[in-house]
C-alpha positions as CSV (number, residue, x, y, z in Angstrom):
1,M,29.5,-4.3,-16.0
2,L,28.2,-7.9,-14.5
3,D,24.3,-7.1,-12.9
4,M,24.2,-8.2,-9.6
5,K,20.6,-8.7,-9.9
6,E,20.2,-10.7,-13.3
7,L,23.2,-12.9,-11.8
8,L,21.2,-13.8,-9.3
9,A,17.2,-14.0,-11.1
10,F,19.2,-16.3,-13.1
11,A,20.8,-18.6,-10.5
12,V,17.3,-19.0,-9.3
13,E,16.1,-19.9,-12.5
14,Q,19.0,-22.5,-13.0
15,N,17.9,-24.0,-9.3
16,A,21.3,-23.4,-8.0
17,S,21.9,-23.1,-4.6
18,D,25.0,-20.9,-4.3
19,V,26.6,-18.0,-6.3
20,H,30.3,-17.1,-5.8
21,L,31.8,-13.8,-7.3
22,A,35.4,-13.5,-7.9
23,C,37.7,-11.3,-8.8
24,G,40.4,-13.0,-11.9
25,I,37.2,-15.8,-12.7
26,P,33.6,-16.1,-14.5
27,P,31.5,-16.7,-11.6
28,K,30.6,-19.9,-10.4
29,L,26.5,-21.4,-9.6
30,R,26.4,-24.4,-7.1
31,I,23.9,-26.9,-9.1
32,N,22.4,-30.3,-7.2
33,G,26.0,-29.6,-5.9
34,K,28.3,-29.1,-8.0
35,L,29.6,-25.9,-8.8
36,T,29.3,-24.9,-12.7
37,E,30.9,-21.8,-14.4
38,V,28.4,-19.2,-15.4
39,E,29.7,-18.1,-19.8
40,V,31.0,-14.6,-19.6
41,P,34.1,-12.6,-18.6
42,P,36.2,-13.3,-15.8
43,L,36.1,-10.2,-13.6
44,S,38.0,-7.3,-13.0
45,P,38.7,-6.8,-9.2
46,A,37.2,-3.1,-10.6
47,D,34.2,-5.2,-11.8
48,A,34.2,-7.8,-9.4
49,A,33.8,-4.4,-6.2
50,E,31.4,-2.6,-8.4
51,A,29.0,-5.9,-8.5
52,I,29.3,-7.4,-6.0
53,G,29.0,-3.6,-4.0
54,S,25.7,-2.3,-5.4
55,I,24.0,-4.6,-3.3
56,M,25.6,-3.5,0.2
57,H,24.4,-0.9,2.3
58,E,27.0,1.6,3.9
59,R,26.9,-0.5,6.8
60,H,28.0,-3.2,5.3
61,K,30.6,-1.0,3.2
62,A,31.4,0.0,6.1
63,I,32.3,-2.9,8.2
64,L,33.7,-5.0,5.7
65,K,36.2,-2.0,5.6
66,E,36.8,-2.4,9.7
67,R,37.1,-5.7,9.6
68,G,37.7,-7.7,6.5
69,E,34.9,-9.5,5.8
70,V,30.4,-9.0,6.7
71,D,27.4,-10.9,6.7
72,F,24.0,-10.0,5.6
73,S,21.3,-10.7,3.6
74,F,19.5,-9.3,0.6
75,A,16.2,-9.5,-1.0
76,A,14.5,-8.4,-3.9
77,A,11.5,-9.8,-6.1
78,E,12.5,-10.7,-8.9
79,T,15.5,-12.9,-7.2
80,G,14.1,-13.7,-3.7
81,R,15.8,-13.8,-0.5
82,F,20.2,-14.8,0.2
83,R,22.1,-15.1,2.5
84,V,25.3,-13.4,1.3
85,N,28.7,-13.1,2.7
86,V,31.7,-10.7,1.4
87,F,35.5,-11.1,2.0
88,M,38.8,-9.7,1.1
89,D,40.5,-12.1,-0.5
90,R,44.4,-10.3,-1.1
91,G,43.2,-6.7,-0.9
92,N,39.6,-7.8,-3.8
93,M,36.2,-8.7,-2.8
94,A,35.0,-12.5,-3.0
95,A,31.3,-12.7,-2.3
96,A,29.1,-15.9,-1.2
97,Y,25.9,-16.1,-1.8
98,R,23.3,-18.5,-1.2
99,K,19.7,-18.6,-1.8
100,V,17.4,-19.1,1.1
101,D,13.7,-20.9,0.1
102,T,11.2,-19.1,1.9
103,Q,9.4,-22.4,2.1
104,I,9.8,-24.8,5.2
105,P,9.5,-28.1,3.6
106,R,7.9,-30.9,4.9
107,P,9.7,-34.1,7.1
108,D,8.6,-36.0,4.5
109,M,9.7,-33.2,1.4
110,L,13.3,-33.8,3.5
111,G,13.2,-37.1,3.7
112,I,13.6,-37.4,6.8
113,P,13.0,-40.9,8.6
114,D,10.2,-41.3,11.7
115,S,13.5,-42.3,13.9
116,V,14.8,-38.9,13.4
117,V,11.3,-37.3,14.4
118,Q,11.0,-39.0,17.5
119,L,14.3,-36.9,18.0
120,Y,13.2,-33.5,18.1
121,K,9.6,-34.5,20.1
122,K,11.1,-35.1,23.5
123,K,10.1,-33.4,26.1
124,R,13.8,-32.3,27.7
125,G,17.9,-32.8,25.8
126,L,20.1,-32.0,23.8
127,V,19.6,-33.0,20.3
128,L,22.6,-32.2,17.5
129,V,22.2,-32.0,13.5
130,T,25.7,-32.6,12.8
131,G,27.1,-32.6,8.9
132,P,29.5,-30.4,6.8
133,T,29.1,-26.8,5.1
134,G,25.8,-27.3,3.0
135,S,25.1,-30.4,3.9
136,G,21.0,-29.0,4.5
137,K,22.1,-28.8,8.8
138,S,20.0,-25.6,9.4
139,T,17.1,-26.6,6.7
140,T,16.6,-30.0,8.9
141,L,16.7,-27.3,12.4
142,Y,14.0,-24.9,10.7
143,M,12.1,-27.4,9.5
144,M,11.7,-29.3,13.4
145,L,10.7,-25.4,15.0
146,A,7.7,-25.8,12.2
147,E,6.2,-28.5,13.5
148,L,7.3,-28.3,17.3
149,S,5.9,-24.3,17.1
150,E,2.1,-26.1,16.3
151,R,2.6,-27.3,19.8
152,P,1.4,-25.3,23.2
153,V,4.7,-24.2,23.6
154,N,7.7,-21.0,24.3
155,I,10.5,-21.2,21.0
156,S,13.5,-19.3,21.2
157,T,16.2,-18.6,19.3
158,I,19.2,-17.8,18.5
159,E,21.1,-17.3,14.9
160,D,23.7,-15.9,12.9
161,P,22.1,-15.3,10.7
162,V,18.3,-16.1,11.4
163,E,17.6,-17.0,7.9
164,K,14.1,-17.3,7.8
165,N,11.2,-15.6,9.7
166,L,9.2,-17.8,11.8
167,P,6.0,-16.6,13.1
168,K,4.9,-18.3,16.6
169,L,9.2,-17.7,18.0
170,N,11.2,-15.8,20.2
171,Q,14.5,-15.2,16.9
172,M,17.4,-13.3,18.3
173,Q,20.0,-12.8,15.7
174,V,24.1,-12.4,16.9
175,H,26.4,-9.6,16.3
176,P,29.5,-9.8,17.9
177,V,30.2,-6.1,16.9
178,A,27.7,-5.4,19.9
179,G,28.6,-8.1,22.2
180,L,26.0,-10.2,22.0
181,T,27.6,-13.3,21.0
182,F,25.8,-16.8,21.1
183,E,27.0,-17.2,24.7
184,V,25.7,-14.0,25.7
185,G,22.1,-14.4,23.9
186,L,22.3,-17.7,25.0
187,R,22.1,-16.8,28.6
188,A,19.3,-13.8,27.5
189,L,17.1,-16.6,26.3
190,L,16.9,-18.9,29.5
191,R,15.9,-15.4,31.5
192,Q,12.7,-15.7,28.6
193,D,11.2,-19.0,30.1
194,P,11.4,-21.4,27.3
195,D,10.3,-25.0,26.7
196,I,12.3,-24.8,23.3
197,I,16.0,-23.5,22.3
198,M,17.5,-24.0,19.5
199,V,21.1,-22.3,19.0
200,G,22.5,-22.4,15.6
201,E,26.0,-23.5,16.4
202,T,27.6,-24.3,18.8
203,R,30.8,-22.6,18.3
204,D,32.8,-23.1,21.7
205,T,33.1,-24.3,24.7
206,E,30.4,-22.2,27.2
207,T,27.9,-22.3,23.9
208,A,28.3,-26.2,24.2
209,S,28.3,-26.0,28.1
210,I,25.1,-22.9,28.7
211,S,23.0,-25.8,25.7
212,I,23.9,-29.4,27.8
213,R,22.9,-27.8,31.3
214,A,19.4,-26.0,29.6
215,A,19.6,-29.7,28.5
216,I,19.4,-31.0,31.9
217,T,17.4,-28.8,33.2
218,G,13.9,-29.3,31.5
219,H,14.8,-28.0,28.2
220,L,15.0,-29.2,24.4
221,V,17.5,-27.6,22.9
222,L,18.3,-27.9,18.8
223,S,22.0,-27.5,17.6
224,T,24.3,-28.5,14.7
225,L,28.2,-28.8,15.0
226,H,30.6,-29.6,12.7
227,T,31.3,-33.0,12.8
228,N,31.4,-36.1,9.7
229,D,29.6,-38.3,11.0
230,A,27.3,-39.3,15.1
231,A,29.5,-40.5,17.5
232,S,32.4,-38.4,16.4
233,S,30.2,-35.5,17.8
234,V,30.2,-36.6,20.9
235,I,34.2,-37.1,21.6
236,R,34.2,-33.1,19.4
237,L,32.0,-32.3,22.8
238,V,34.0,-33.5,25.2
239,D,37.1,-32.3,23.7
240,M,35.2,-28.2,24.2
241,G,35.9,-29.5,27.8
242,I,32.6,-31.6,28.7
243,E,32.2,-33.9,31.1
244,P,31.6,-36.6,29.7
245,Y,29.1,-38.1,31.8
246,M,27.7,-34.2,31.0
247,V,27.5,-35.1,27.5
248,A,25.6,-38.3,28.9
249,D,23.3,-37.1,30.6
250,S,22.1,-34.1,28.6
251,V,22.4,-35.4,24.6
252,V,19.7,-37.8,23.1
253,G,20.2,-37.9,19.9
254,I,22.7,-36.9,17.0
255,I,22.2,-36.6,13.5
256,A,24.5,-36.8,10.9
257,Q,23.6,-35.8,7.6
258,R,24.4,-34.4,3.7
259,L,22.6,-34.4,0.7
260,V,22.7,-36.2,-2.8
261,R,21.7,-35.9,-5.9
262,R,18.2,-37.0,-6.9
263,L,17.7,-39.3,-10.0
264,C,16.6,-36.8,-13.4
265,P,13.5,-38.7,-13.3
266,K,12.8,-38.3,-17.0
267,C,15.8,-39.1,-18.1
268,K,17.5,-42.0,-15.4
269,V,17.6,-45.0,-17.0
270,K,17.6,-48.8,-15.6
271,K,20.6,-50.7,-14.6
272,E,21.1,-54.1,-13.5
273,M,22.8,-54.6,-10.1
274,T,25.7,-56.5,-10.8
275,D,28.0,-58.2,-7.8
276,T,31.0,-55.3,-8.0
277,D,27.1,-52.7,-7.5
278,K,26.2,-55.2,-3.5
279,L,30.1,-54.7,-2.9
280,R,29.9,-51.3,-3.0
281,L,26.4,-50.9,-1.4
282,R,27.4,-53.4,1.4
283,L,24.5,-55.9,0.3
284,R,24.0,-59.2,0.7
285,G,22.2,-62.3,-0.4
286,D,21.4,-63.5,-3.9
287,S,19.1,-60.9,-5.0
288,N,19.9,-58.0,-8.0
289,P,17.5,-55.7,-7.8
290,T,17.0,-53.5,-10.8
291,I,18.6,-49.5,-10.1
292,Y,18.6,-46.2,-12.2
293,A,21.7,-44.2,-13.6
294,P,22.0,-41.0,-14.9
295,G,20.7,-40.9,-18.8
296,P,23.9,-40.7,-20.0
297,E,23.3,-37.5,-22.6
298,G,20.6,-35.7,-19.7
299,C,18.3,-33.9,-20.9
300,V,16.3,-30.7,-20.9
301,Y,14.7,-30.5,-17.2
302,C,17.9,-31.4,-15.8
303,N,20.3,-29.4,-18.1
304,N,21.8,-32.7,-19.5
305,S,23.3,-33.2,-15.9
306,G,21.0,-36.8,-15.0
307,Y,20.1,-35.3,-12.2
308,R,17.6,-32.2,-10.7
309,G,17.5,-31.4,-6.5
310,R,19.0,-32.9,-3.8
311,I,17.3,-35.5,-1.0
312,G,18.7,-35.8,3.2
313,V,20.7,-38.9,3.4
314,Y,21.1,-39.1,7.4
315,E,22.9,-41.1,10.2
316,I,20.6,-41.3,13.5
317,M,22.1,-41.8,16.7
318,P,19.8,-42.2,19.9
319,I,21.5,-42.1,23.2
320,T,20.5,-45.3,24.2
321,P,21.2,-47.0,27.8
322,T,23.9,-48.5,27.0
323,L,25.3,-45.6,24.6
324,R,24.7,-43.2,27.8
325,D,27.0,-45.7,29.9
326,C,30.3,-46.0,27.2
327,I,30.0,-42.2,26.8
328,S,30.4,-41.5,31.0
329,R,33.1,-43.3,31.0
330,G,34.8,-41.2,27.9
331,V,35.9,-44.0,25.3
332,G,36.2,-42.5,21.9
333,A,34.9,-42.6,18.6
334,E,35.2,-45.7,17.4
335,E,34.2,-47.9,20.3
336,I,31.2,-45.1,20.3
337,Q,30.6,-46.0,17.1
338,K,31.1,-50.2,17.2
339,V,28.4,-50.1,20.1
340,A,25.8,-47.9,18.2
341,L,25.9,-50.0,15.5
342,K,24.8,-53.2,18.0
343,E,22.2,-50.6,19.4
344,G,20.8,-50.3,15.7
345,L,22.5,-46.6,14.0
346,T,21.1,-46.1,11.1
347,T,24.9,-45.2,8.8
348,L,25.1,-42.7,6.2
349,R,26.1,-45.2,3.5
350,V,23.2,-48.2,4.3
351,G,20.9,-44.5,4.2
352,A,22.1,-43.5,1.3
353,A,22.3,-47.5,-0.1
354,K,18.3,-47.7,0.5
355,L,17.4,-44.5,-1.7
356,V,19.8,-46.4,-4.1
357,L,16.9,-49.0,-4.6
358,K,13.9,-46.9,-4.6
359,G,15.6,-45.7,-7.3
360,I,16.3,-41.7,-5.9
361,T,19.8,-41.6,-6.2
362,S,22.9,-43.4,-8.1
363,I,25.5,-45.5,-6.5
364,T,28.0,-42.6,-7.7
365,E,26.3,-40.6,-5.1
366,V,26.6,-42.9,-1.9
367,E,29.9,-43.0,-3.2
368,R,30.8,-39.6,-2.9
369,V,28.7,-38.4,0.4
370,A,28.9,-41.5,2.9
371,A,32.5,-43.1,1.6
372,E,34.1,-44.7,4.5
């Protein structure tokens, strides 16, 4: 039988962010954003159920039986903490385990530019962090909260789940079975006299509407949204039923983000930039600076991958008066993007290209996370 705790401990040793278990295939680890198979035989339905069930409480099993899926946290001395989702895959159990780091990183550790810091240190308004699942949105929000908690303010959050416990915050866990949804919890938090509110995810019209009204009435509201870029976030809110003028009056900034792999510092190799490389990075001029690429063989330090660790890439769109006017008029995402570029929008591709020029990542990574 597969020992679940041993597998999770191995994942921690390999610096994996996620572990995937399903019957019929070997377990998989996500390391530096890439999935790799663990060299063990594929799991039978009985083995998968036994391994997954070995770290589940009876109440989790009861919820799984009733709803077909369940979220919970698991922690042990040898593994640290994981956020777990288990669901029924054609009658068999499947699970995903995400490593939850207990330490809150500083802005410089995440590669967060000063323009982002200026957004979340505003007194009021809605700040949105957008991007696909696994792009580091929650980590960015926790970093913001840790920084803001040093001020004499009352901070309340509503999350699903609460990933990190911060001592100076009031943190609420949603519980849909008991009727505690984001909407209900957010209404309750507003009666707690908060200065700052963090909503783990803006999922529906009701939550978006309450968040926007809270931002307009003097609160700083932080939240996440699943969109591809900053301009699309405005359209997403309008599609949820929020009036364009309300979006314009409440949103003070939008951050779209991705994670790129860091080149291994021990085996990366110098690469002369070619004209083709310059086109790929959208660079102009005659200079051909030295950049870096992953070592062809890798090394022990990076598990022969050429990369070790990840860093954030950010598209930052502060809502200027000109953009506010555009949003109020209900223009489309393309027009918002065009105006934002004139107003100084830093795109994902530009942000990633800067990391290439600093020798932190590769051109291949830029094209992977910032495809146009």
